[in-house]
N, C-alpha and C positions, 0 to 999 in steps of 0.2 A: 518377484516383487522388487527387482533391481532399482526402480525409480526411487523407491523408498527407502530401501536399506543398503543399496550400494554394495560394498563387499561383505557386509555381515550376513549371516546366514539364519533366516527365521526357521525355527524347528517345529514349533507347535502352539496352538492356541489362537489362530488367526482365522478370520473371516476373509473371503475373496477380495481382491483390490478393488476399491471404487475410485470415483473421479468427480471433482466439482471444478468450478470456475479456477481455484487456485492451483489445481494438480491433483495428482494421485494421492490416496490416502488408504489406510487399512484400519479395520476395527479390530482391536486385540481384546481377548476375553478376560476375566478376572485373573487368570493365570496363564502366561506365555513364555515361551523361551526363545532363545537364540544363541548362535556360536560368534565369539568375536573374531578379530582378526589377529594372529599370533605376531608379536612385536608391536602392536598397536593397542593403546589403552584409552585414549582420550577421544570423545565424540560429543558431537551436538545432536540434539534430537528435538524436533518439533513434535509436541504432543498436545492433545486436547483433553481436558478432564471436566466432567461435567459438575463435579461438587465445588463447593467453596473451598475447601483445604483437604487435601488427601496425600497418600503417600504411594510411592513403588518401593516395595520391599525386595531388595535384589540380593540374592545368593548364588554362589558357583559350585560346580562340582567338587572343586578343590577346597571348599570350605569357607572362602572368604564371604563377607557380607556387607551390605552398604544399605543406604535408604535415601530416596528422592522426595524432597517435599513437593507435592503438586499443588498449583493454584488454578482458579477457575479460567476456562478458556483456553485458547491458543498460548502456548509460552515455548520458547527455546531452552533447554535444559542442558547443562553440561554433565556429562557422564563419565566417571572413572571406572573402566572395566579392564583391569589387570588380568586377561586370560591368557592360558598357553594353550597349543595345539589341541585340537578336539575337546576343549573345555566347554561344556554347556552352561549357560547362565539363565537361572529360573527367576522370573519376575512375578509379583503378585500387586494387584490394585486394591488398596485399602483406604477408605471404605469404597466399594462398589455403588454407585449411583444410578438407578434405575433411569432410562430414558422412557418418557411416556409414551412415545409414538414407535417404540421398537421392543418387540418381547424378548429377542435374543440376549444372551449373556454377554453384556457389553462392558469392558473395563475402560479403556482409553483409545483415542483415535490417534494413529501415528502418520505424519506426512513425510518427514525426511529424518533419516539418520546418517551422520556423515562424521568420519574421522577427522580429527583437527590436529594441529602441528604438534602441541607439547604441553607440558603443564603450565607454560605461561599464557598460551591462548585458551587453555581451561580456566585458568584464574580470570582473565579478562571477560569470558563468558559468564561465569559465575557473579562476577561483580555486577554486569548489566542485568542479571536476572534478579539479583536483590535490590537493585534500584528499581526495577519495575514493579516488584512486590510493594516496596514502600511507596512507590508513585501511585499504585492503585489503592492502596490502603488509604493515602492522603486525599485522593479524589473522592473515594466514598465518604470519608468523614468531612468532606468539604472544607478542608482545609485553606486558609487564604495564604499564608506565609508557608513554604514548602522546603522541607529538608532535603526531599528527593529531586534528582534532575528529570527533565522530561524523557519518557521512554521512546519518543519518536523525534528524530532530528530530520527536518523538512526543508531542505535548501533548493538552491537554483545553481545547477552546475553549468548554465548557459544563458547568455542574454542575446543571442543571433539566432537567425530563422534562416532557413534555404528555400523558402517559398515567398517569392516577390513578383508581383504584389502579393500581399498577405491574403490568407484564406478570407472569403467573403463576409464572414460571420465574426472574425477575430477582432478583438478590441485592442489592438496592438499599441496605437498611439497614447491611449489612456492608460494602459498598464505601464508603459515603459517612460511615461512623462519624467518622472522623478530619477531615472537611473542614470541620466547624463550629468547629474550633481555627484555621483559617487564614483570613486577611483577604486573602491574596493573590489577585490578579485576573489572569487571562491574557487579555491584551489586545493590541491592535497595538502599543502602547506597549511591553508587556512583550516582545514578540517582538523588537522593535528593541533593547530593552536587553540582550538575550542576546548582543549582540555578534556575535563569531565562531561561537558555536553556530549562530545563524541565517544569519549571511552564508555560512559554509563549509558548511552542510548541502546535500545535494545534493536532498533532498526532506522533505516534511512530511507527517506523518500525524496524524490525530485520534484521541485515546484516551478520548473523553468517556464517563463514565457518565452519560447523559443526552442530550439532543437538541440538537447542535451548530447547527442552524438557528434556535434560539431565542436565540442570542447577539446582542445588539443590533448588534454590531459584525462580524456574520457577512458582509455584502457586503464590508466595508471589508477584512476579512481575506483574503478570496478575492482581491480585487484586490491586495493585497499580495504574496501568493504568486505571482500570475501575472506581475506585473511584475519580480519577483525570478527569474523563469523556473524556479520551484520546483514540481515536481509535487505536487498535494496529493490525499491519500487521506481519505476519511470515511466513516461509517455514519450512516444516518438511518432514522426509521419512516416518513418520508415525509409525515407529517400535516401539517406546518408547510411544506411545499414548494409555496407558493402562487406566483401569477404573478410577483411582485417578487423572490422569492427565485430562482426559476427562471431569471429573467433575468441574475441576478449570476453564475449558473453557466455561461451560454452561451458556448461557444468557449473555455473554460478547460481546461487540461491538469489534470483532476481525475478521480478514480477515485471513484466514488459507490456505495456499497453501501447498498442499500434493503432493510431486513429485513422479511420478511412472515410466513413459517412456516405460512401457510394461504393458499388459492386462492379460499376462498368467505367471504361473510359470516358464515355460522354457525361456521366453524372459527376464523375471526379473532376473533370474540367470545369464543370459548372461552380463548384466550391472551391477549387484549389488550382491546380495546374495541369499540364499534359504529360506528367510523370507517373501515371497510375499504373503502368506495365512494370516500371522500374521498381516501384515500391512493392507491388504484388510479387514479382519476381524475388526479391529480397525476403518477403515474407515466406514465401515457398521454400526458399533455400534454408532460412532459418529452422523452420519446423522439420525439414528433411534432416539437416546436421545435427539437429541436438538429439536425436535418437540415439546417437553413440555417445551421449553424455548424460545419460539418466533423465532425459526429457527436460533438461534445464537449459536455458532459462523458461519459466513458466510464461505463456504467450497468450494474452486477452486482446481482442479486437474490440475498438470502441466506435459507437456510431451517435452521433447527434441526430435525434429525430426531427424531422420537419415535413411540412406538408408535401414538399416536392420528392422525399424519399420514402414516405410512410408506405406506400403500396408496394414497395420494393423489398419488404423486410423478409418475407420467405425466400426469395431469390438470395438475398444478402446471407441469411443464417445457412442456407445450403452451400454456398460456394466457400465461406470461411470454414464451415465443417469439413468439406472435402480437403482443404488445405491441412488441416491437422492441428488447429488452434485449441488452447484449453477452454476457452468460453469467450462470451460476448458481454460487454457493458453498454448499456443504453441509457442516454441522457437527453433531455430536451434542451431546445433553443430558448434560453432565459430571455423574458420580454424587458431588457434592459431600456428605459426611457431614451437615453441618450442615443440608442441605435436604432430606435423605431423608424427613423427617416432615410436610413441608409439604403441605397439603391444603385446597383451597377450592373453591368452586362458583362460577364466572363465567358471568353470563347463562344460569343453569339446567343447565350443563354441569360436572360434577365433573373436578378436576384433581389427581391425586395423583402428587407428584413421582416417587417410588421407582417407580411402576408404568409411568412414562413412559420410563424410562430403557432404552435398548437395550443389549444385550450386545455384546460386541466382533463376535461371528459375526453377529448380526442387522445391525448397521451395516455390515458389510462386504458382506452379501448384498445389502442395499438399495441402496448405493453401486454395486455392480457392475451391478445391474439399471439404475439410473438412467443411469449411464455409457452403457450400451449404448443406452437410449432416446433419450440427447441427441444421440449420435453420429448416430442415424438422422434426427435433427430438424436436423442441422448447428448444434447449440446448445452452446458451449463449456461446461464444467463442470469446477470443480475442487472437492477434498475438502480439510478440514483435516489428513487423514491425510498430506498431502504436505509439510507443515510441516518446514523444515528437512533436506530430503533431499538437499541439496548437501553436507552433511557426513558422509554415510555411509562415506566411505573411511577415516575415522579419522585422516587426515593433519592435519586442522583442528581447532581446539578444538570441543566437542560443541555450542557454541551461540555465535552471533556477537553477542548483544544487547549485552553489556556492552563490546564493542569498536564497533560499528557504529551504536548507537541510544543516545539519551539521551531520558528520560521526565520532564519536568517537569510535574507535576501540581499541582492547587490545593494539596494538603497538603504538597507536596515532591517529591524526586526519587524515582521508583518504580524498580525494577531492571528490569522489563519489562512487557509488555502482559498477561501472566499473573499478575503479583505487583504488586498495587496496595496491599495491606494493610499492608505493612511499608515504610516509607520509607528509602531509604538516606540521605538527609538531609532534614530538615524546613526550611521558610522560617524559622522561628523562630531556626534556628542561624546566619542570615546575619550577625547582629550588625555592622551598619553596612556590610558588603561590597556592592559592586555586583552586580547578578544575575549578569552574566557571570563576575566573580571567585569568586563563591560556586560557580557552576556547575564552573569550571575547578578549584578547590581539590578540590571532590567527585569529579570525573571522575578525577583522578589520585590521589585519596586513598587511605588504607590500605584502605578497604572494597573499593573497586572493585579495587585491586591483588589482594586476596585472592581476590575472585571469579573475576578473570581467571586467576589461578594455578591455581585448582581446575579449571576449564573447560579450561586448556590441557593439564592432566595427565590429562584423559579422567574427570574426577570432577565431581560435583555439589555445589555449596556449600551450606551449610545453608539459606541463604536461597532457593536455587534449589528447594529440597526442598519448601518451603513455596508452591510455584508449583502447586497442585492441578490445575488444568486443562492445563497444559502438556504435550504429547504427549511431550516428552523426559523430563520428570519421572515419566510413568507407567511408564517403564522401558524403552521401546525406541524407537530411530528407524530406522525400515525395518530391522527385525530386528537391529539392532546394540545389544548390552546396555551400559548406562551403570553405571558404578561410582558409589557414594556417597562423599562426602568427610566427613570429622569436623570440617571446620574451622567454627570458631564464627562 
């Protein structure tokens, strides 16, 4: 179980290692044990608990004891395990929450346990977890003014792209139209300048309209997030992922989405360019090289489902499975009104946007077939239709974004990943304030308060309604009807 425990030694109380789209994990029983690394005592551990609140009771053969408070779902915990050589650590889950679909003795799921540098790194990780707990609590309470900082910092590390002309379905011009007015650079110094918005974030996400690996500071940013024990997720076309860039990714807690949409050179040329072989060779090298680094980064291939590629899904799944990726993510081509008339010929193949969009029924049928095929291959697969499924009960606000995520982009703060065109606030409005103070003033400003109030009452704010590709805005979240607010 090296991909999970690294140099720690699991001793008893575990089932066989399993795998989902986010990588390897293992179920531990109510009671389980391990041996630490002599000379090391501080660790980070990604653990999933099914209950609302619980504890890990930890004791060692040497007699020391400690307790870790557990929260629901996946969280990254800071562990202090001051062990000596051959000293065993015994852990008990309290209380054990039965899993309705599984009769096994199940305590917690464990995904990654890694040693961290020192007590300072331990403190930073503990601080981020405490903020996430408060953030989750304020979201559940539908608070409008927040004491917590967002647990996800989603930013844009690049505003350039190496595919020219752009992909046939890319909304490049519309997405980038406001960036020319901004001289703001999202760099390593910028992230540090965000203060508590960076320090207390539990994870970092990239939201570039462009290729993040083109950022001259990419390796430095990856190292920064790694040293601060912050999981990092990003999407790439894979064409710039050469040996030096791949080396920067090795062994890091990164979720890397490689966008493909086609499994042949001919299909790739139709949507993008003639560099399919370069992209695919980079992907194969990444999956091969990461085996020496505990199978990190985690690699997920993404595919936009269209009429011209829907019949190729089985071939697509088989080929990426053979490469050794962790899973596949499928989404649909959204019927944006302003793109409906787009038509062009790329490498001799015509592409008419409106003719490529699948109906809801077609998309559902292809997804169902793909899920069946992927299951037979033991290949994890997720679809964007699962977005926000945790909120279907109606007890929580209809969207968590304005509570749990902040989106500082080149042009300013956007509301969410589906709404980049309208900034909640622009950098030009800073007026001498520090980046951190500007973010804080905006985070609890009138605009955010109005948005949270609408979502907390089961309505969509006017800004939300302009997020055309958002599944919630499309009207339903897992069958639940969403009301529309008249808020300005």
